[in-house]
C-alpha positions as CSV (number, residue, x, y, z in Angstrom):
1,M,-5.7,-14.9,57.6
2,A,-4.9,-11.5,59.0
3,L,-3.8,-11.5,62.7
4,S,-3.4,-14.5,64.8
5,G,-3.0,-14.7,68.5
6,M,-0.5,-16.9,70.4
7,T,-2.9,-18.6,73.0
8,G,-4.8,-21.7,72.0
9,F,-5.1,-25.4,72.4
10,G,-5.6,-28.4,69.9
11,R,-6.3,-32.1,70.7
12,A,-6.3,-35.3,68.6
13,E,-7.0,-39.0,69.2
14,G,-5.9,-42.1,67.4
15,A,-5.6,-46.0,67.5
16,L,-3.9,-48.5,65.7
17,G,-4.0,-52.3,66.3
18,A,-3.2,-52.8,70.2
19,W,-2.1,-49.0,70.4
20,S,-4.1,-45.9,71.3
21,W,-3.0,-42.3,71.9
22,A,-4.0,-38.6,72.5
23,V,-1.9,-35.7,71.6
24,E,-2.5,-32.2,73.1
25,A,-1.0,-29.1,71.7
26,R,-1.1,-25.7,73.5
27,S,0.6,-22.5,73.4
28,V,0.9,-19.2,75.3
29,N,2.5,-16.0,74.5
30,G,6.1,-15.9,74.0
31,R,8.7,-13.3,72.3
32,N,10.1,-16.0,70.0
33,L,9.1,-19.5,69.1
34,D,9.7,-22.1,71.7
35,I,8.6,-25.5,71.0
36,R,8.9,-28.2,73.7
37,F,7.7,-32.0,73.4
38,R,6.7,-34.8,75.6
39,G,6.2,-38.2,74.2
40,P,6.2,-42.2,74.8
41,P,9.5,-43.8,74.7
42,G,10.2,-45.6,71.6
43,F,8.8,-43.2,69.1
44,D,11.7,-40.6,68.8
45,G,10.6,-39.5,65.4
46,L,7.6,-37.6,66.9
47,E,9.6,-34.8,68.5
48,R,10.8,-34.1,64.8
49,V,7.3,-34.2,63.4
50,A,6.1,-31.9,66.4
51,R,9.1,-29.3,66.0
52,E,8.8,-29.1,62.0
53,G,5.1,-28.7,62.2
54,G,5.1,-25.9,65.0
55,Q,7.7,-24.3,62.8
56,A,5.8,-24.3,59.8
57,R,2.7,-23.0,61.3
58,F,3.8,-20.5,64.0
59,Q,6.3,-17.7,64.2
60,R,5.9,-16.7,67.9
61,G,4.7,-18.4,71.3
62,Q,5.5,-21.1,73.6
63,V,4.1,-24.2,72.2
64,T,3.9,-27.4,74.0
65,V,3.0,-31.0,72.3
66,G,2.4,-33.8,74.4
67,V,1.7,-37.4,73.4
68,Q,0.2,-39.9,75.7
69,A,0.2,-43.6,74.4
70,K,-0.8,-46.9,75.8
71,R,-1.0,-50.5,74.3
72,S,-3.7,-52.6,75.5
73,E,-3.0,-55.6,77.9
74,S,-4.8,-58.1,75.3
75,A,-1.9,-57.5,73.1
76,G,-0.1,-60.0,75.4
77,Q,-0.4,-63.6,75.6
78,V,-1.9,-65.0,79.1
79,R,-1.1,-68.4,80.4
80,I,-1.6,-70.4,83.4
81,N,1.5,-71.6,85.4
82,I,0.5,-75.0,85.9
83,E,3.6,-76.0,87.8
84,Q,2.9,-73.1,90.4
85,L,-0.7,-73.8,90.5
86,E,0.0,-77.4,91.6
87,R,2.5,-76.5,94.3
88,Y,-0.4,-74.4,95.8
89,I,-2.9,-77.4,95.8
90,A,-0.2,-79.6,97.1
91,A,0.5,-77.3,100.0
92,A,-3.2,-77.0,100.8
93,T,-4.3,-80.6,100.6
94,P,-3.0,-81.6,104.2
95,Y,-5.2,-78.8,105.6
96,V,-8.1,-79.7,103.4
97,A,-7.7,-83.5,104.5
98,T,-7.8,-82.7,108.3
99,G,-10.5,-80.4,107.9
100,L,-8.4,-77.3,108.9
101,A,-9.3,-75.6,105.6
102,S,-12.0,-75.7,102.8
103,P,-11.1,-76.8,99.2
104,P,-9.7,-73.8,97.5
105,A,-11.8,-72.3,94.8
106,F,-10.4,-72.3,91.4
107,D,-10.9,-68.4,91.0
108,G,-9.0,-68.0,94.1
109,L,-6.1,-70.1,93.1
110,L,-5.8,-68.2,89.9
111,A,-5.4,-65.0,92.0
112,L,-2.4,-66.3,93.8
113,R,1.1,-65.1,92.8
114,G,2.5,-66.5,89.7
115,V,-0.2,-68.6,88.6
116,I,-1.4,-66.2,85.9
117,E,1.6,-65.1,83.5
118,A,1.1,-62.2,81.0
119,G,3.6,-62.6,78.4
120,E,4.8,-59.6,76.4
121,T,4.3,-59.7,72.6
122,T,7.3,-58.4,70.8
123,E,6.1,-56.0,67.8
124,T,8.1,-55.9,64.6
125,P,9.7,-52.6,63.7
126,E,7.5,-52.5,60.8
127,V,4.5,-52.4,63.2
128,L,6.0,-49.8,65.3
129,A,6.7,-47.7,62.3
130,E,2.9,-47.9,61.3
131,V,1.9,-46.8,64.7
132,E,4.5,-44.2,64.8
133,A,3.1,-42.9,61.5
134,A,-0.3,-42.8,62.6
135,M,0.7,-40.9,65.7
136,A,2.6,-38.4,63.6
137,A,-0.6,-37.8,61.7
138,S,-2.5,-37.0,65.1
139,V,0.3,-34.5,66.1
140,K,-0.3,-32.7,62.7
141,A,-4.0,-32.7,63.5
142,A,-3.4,-31.3,66.9
143,L,-1.2,-28.6,65.6
144,D,-3.9,-27.6,63.0
145,G,-6.5,-27.5,65.9
146,L,-4.0,-25.2,67.8
147,S,-3.7,-23.0,64.9
148,T,-7.2,-22.7,64.4
149,T,-7.7,-21.4,67.9
150,R,-5.0,-19.2,67.5
151,Q,-6.5,-17.5,64.4
152,E,-10.0,-17.3,66.3
153,E,-8.2,-15.3,69.0
154,G,-6.4,-13.0,66.3
155,A,-9.8,-12.4,65.0
156,S,-11.0,-11.1,68.4
157,L,-7.8,-9.1,69.0
158,T,-8.3,-7.6,65.2
159,V,-11.7,-6.0,66.5
160,V,-10.0,-4.7,69.9
161,L,-7.0,-3.2,68.2
162,S,-8.9,-1.6,65.5
163,G,-11.2,0.1,67.9
164,L,-8.2,1.3,69.9
165,V,-6.6,2.7,66.9
166,D,-10.0,4.6,65.9
167,R,-9.8,6.1,69.5
168,I,-6.1,7.2,69.1
169,E,-7.0,8.8,65.9
170,T,-10.2,10.6,67.4
171,L,-7.9,12.0,70.2
172,V,-5.1,13.0,67.6
173,G,-8.0,14.9,65.9
174,A,-9.0,16.6,69.1
175,A,-5.4,17.5,69.7
176,E,-5.1,19.2,66.4
177,V,-8.1,21.4,67.2
178,L,-6.6,22.6,70.7
179,A,-3.0,23.0,69.3
180,A,-4.2,25.5,66.9
181,D,-5.0,27.6,69.7
182,Q,-1.8,27.6,71.2
183,P,-0.1,30.5,69.5
184,A,-2.9,33.0,70.4
185,V,-2.8,31.8,73.9
186,L,0.9,32.1,74.2
187,K,0.7,35.6,72.8
188,E,-2.0,36.7,75.3
189,R,-0.1,35.1,78.2
190,F,2.9,36.7,77.6
191,A,1.5,40.1,76.9
192,R,-0.2,40.1,80.3
193,R,3.0,39.2,81.8
194,M,5.1,41.8,80.3
195,I,2.2,44.5,81.1
196,E,2.3,43.5,84.7
197,L,6.0,43.8,84.7
198,V,6.9,46.9,82.7
199,G,3.5,48.6,82.1
200,E,2.1,49.9,78.7
201,S,4.7,51.0,76.0
202,A,4.6,51.6,72.7
203,Q,7.4,49.0,71.7
204,L,5.7,46.4,73.7
205,D,3.6,45.1,71.2
206,E,6.4,44.3,68.9
207,R,8.4,42.7,71.7
208,V,5.4,40.4,72.7
209,I,5.0,39.4,69.1
210,Q,8.6,38.4,68.9
211,E,8.8,36.5,72.3
212,A,5.4,34.8,71.7
213,A,6.6,33.6,68.3
214,V,9.6,32.2,69.6
215,M,7.6,30.2,72.5
216,A,5.1,29.3,69.9
217,V,7.9,27.5,67.8
218,K,9.0,25.7,71.0
219,A,5.4,24.7,71.8
220,D,4.7,23.8,68.1
221,V,3.3,20.2,68.2
222,R,2.4,19.9,64.4
223,E,5.3,17.3,63.9
224,E,4.2,15.2,66.6
225,L,0.5,15.1,65.4
226,D,1.7,14.4,61.7
227,R,3.6,11.3,63.1
228,L,1.0,10.2,65.3
229,T,-1.3,10.3,62.1
230,G,1.1,8.4,60.1
231,H,1.5,5.7,62.9
232,V,-2.4,5.4,62.8
233,Q,-2.0,4.5,59.3
234,A,0.7,2.1,59.7
235,A,-1.1,0.2,62.6
236,R,-4.2,-0.2,60.4
237,A,-1.9,-1.6,57.7
238,Q,-0.3,-4.2,60.1
239,I,-3.4,-5.3,61.6
240,A,-4.6,-6.1,58.1
241,V,-1.5,-8.0,57.2
242,D,-1.3,-11.6,56.8
243,G,1.1,-13.2,58.9
244,A,2.8,-12.4,62.1
245,A,2.7,-8.7,62.9
246,G,3.3,-8.6,66.5
247,R,6.7,-7.4,66.7
248,R,5.9,-4.6,64.3
249,L,3.0,-3.4,66.1
250,D,5.1,-3.5,69.4
251,F,7.4,-1.3,67.7
252,L,4.5,1.0,66.7
253,T,3.3,1.2,70.1
254,Q,6.8,2.5,71.4
255,E,6.6,5.3,68.7
256,F,2.8,6.1,69.5
257,M,4.1,6.6,73.2
258,R,7.1,8.5,72.2
259,E,5.0,11.2,70.4
260,A,2.3,11.3,72.9
261,N,5.1,12.1,75.7
262,T,6.4,14.9,73.3
263,L,2.9,16.2,73.0
264,C,2.2,16.3,76.8
265,S,5.8,17.9,77.4
266,K,5.0,20.7,74.8
267,S,1.6,21.4,75.6
268,T,0.6,24.9,77.5
269,L,-3.3,24.2,77.6
270,G,-4.7,22.4,80.2
271,A,-7.2,20.7,77.7
272,L,-4.5,19.7,75.5
273,T,-2.6,18.0,78.3
274,A,-5.7,16.3,79.2
275,V,-6.0,15.0,75.7
276,G,-2.4,14.0,75.6
277,L,-2.9,12.0,79.0
278,D,-6.0,10.1,77.4
279,L,-3.9,9.3,74.4
280,K,-1.3,7.8,76.6
281,A,-3.7,5.6,78.1
282,V,-5.2,4.4,75.1
283,I,-1.8,3.7,73.8
284,E,-1.2,1.7,76.9
285,Q,-4.1,-0.3,76.4
286,F,-3.3,-1.0,72.9
287,R,0.5,-2.2,74.0
288,E,-1.2,-4.6,76.4
289,Q,-3.2,-6.2,73.4
290,V,-0.4,-6.1,71.2
291,Q,1.4,-8.6,73.5
292,N,-1.0,-11.1,72.7
293,V,-0.4,-10.9,68.9
294,E,1.9,-13.4,67.0
């Protein structure tokens, strides 16, 4: 299964007897799991189905499930109100007899208010229970469709995140090479400044070595580079894990950035600082993509 995204859409339709319906399930990013439901009146059990189904399938994201249902008009009995029809005919007869009006057409009479009556058929609780059960199956199907699209997004995110982790690893390797030159550069830089201040002396070389050693210890970035390497390995493991990994990847992103900031602050070489800045830029890209991971 690997990574899953938090954005997706699923739809299912169904019909039973006089009823037809459509279910849509969609989700967007969210720090926690938030399930919202909208459904037709009279089918209160559907909300429980939607919530339990969402909780069983997802761990993060804002999930919205909507059910639209209608019953066909043919479900009701239609009859002609004869008494109302005769009243209209009786009211029109004097005008027809005197030639003031033409005899009314039958279809025109049927269009008059109160002539056609549509009675509602009361469905039994058993029938409504069957309809609700069928709607519940459609809710689950829509949630399955939503889960599929979220997994498809996760597959795309896996490729992107893996590429960014590879880039981070490459930059860490470049930083290791550059960091190895820092002690010698520090010694040469300190020696040049001391000579400018006090001139050549027999004891100068020993003092330079001592001071350069102190400065080299302060500028040592090996621990940061080791931790960055460890974070790279941890990120790859989380990308490959089954289940929700978004929160752990988000935490790793913070650790990546902390070490990159320290690397830049300790750097005494322009080239190493440039690598550190590139590293921070890639980590920020990684962070943005991690926000889409469940």
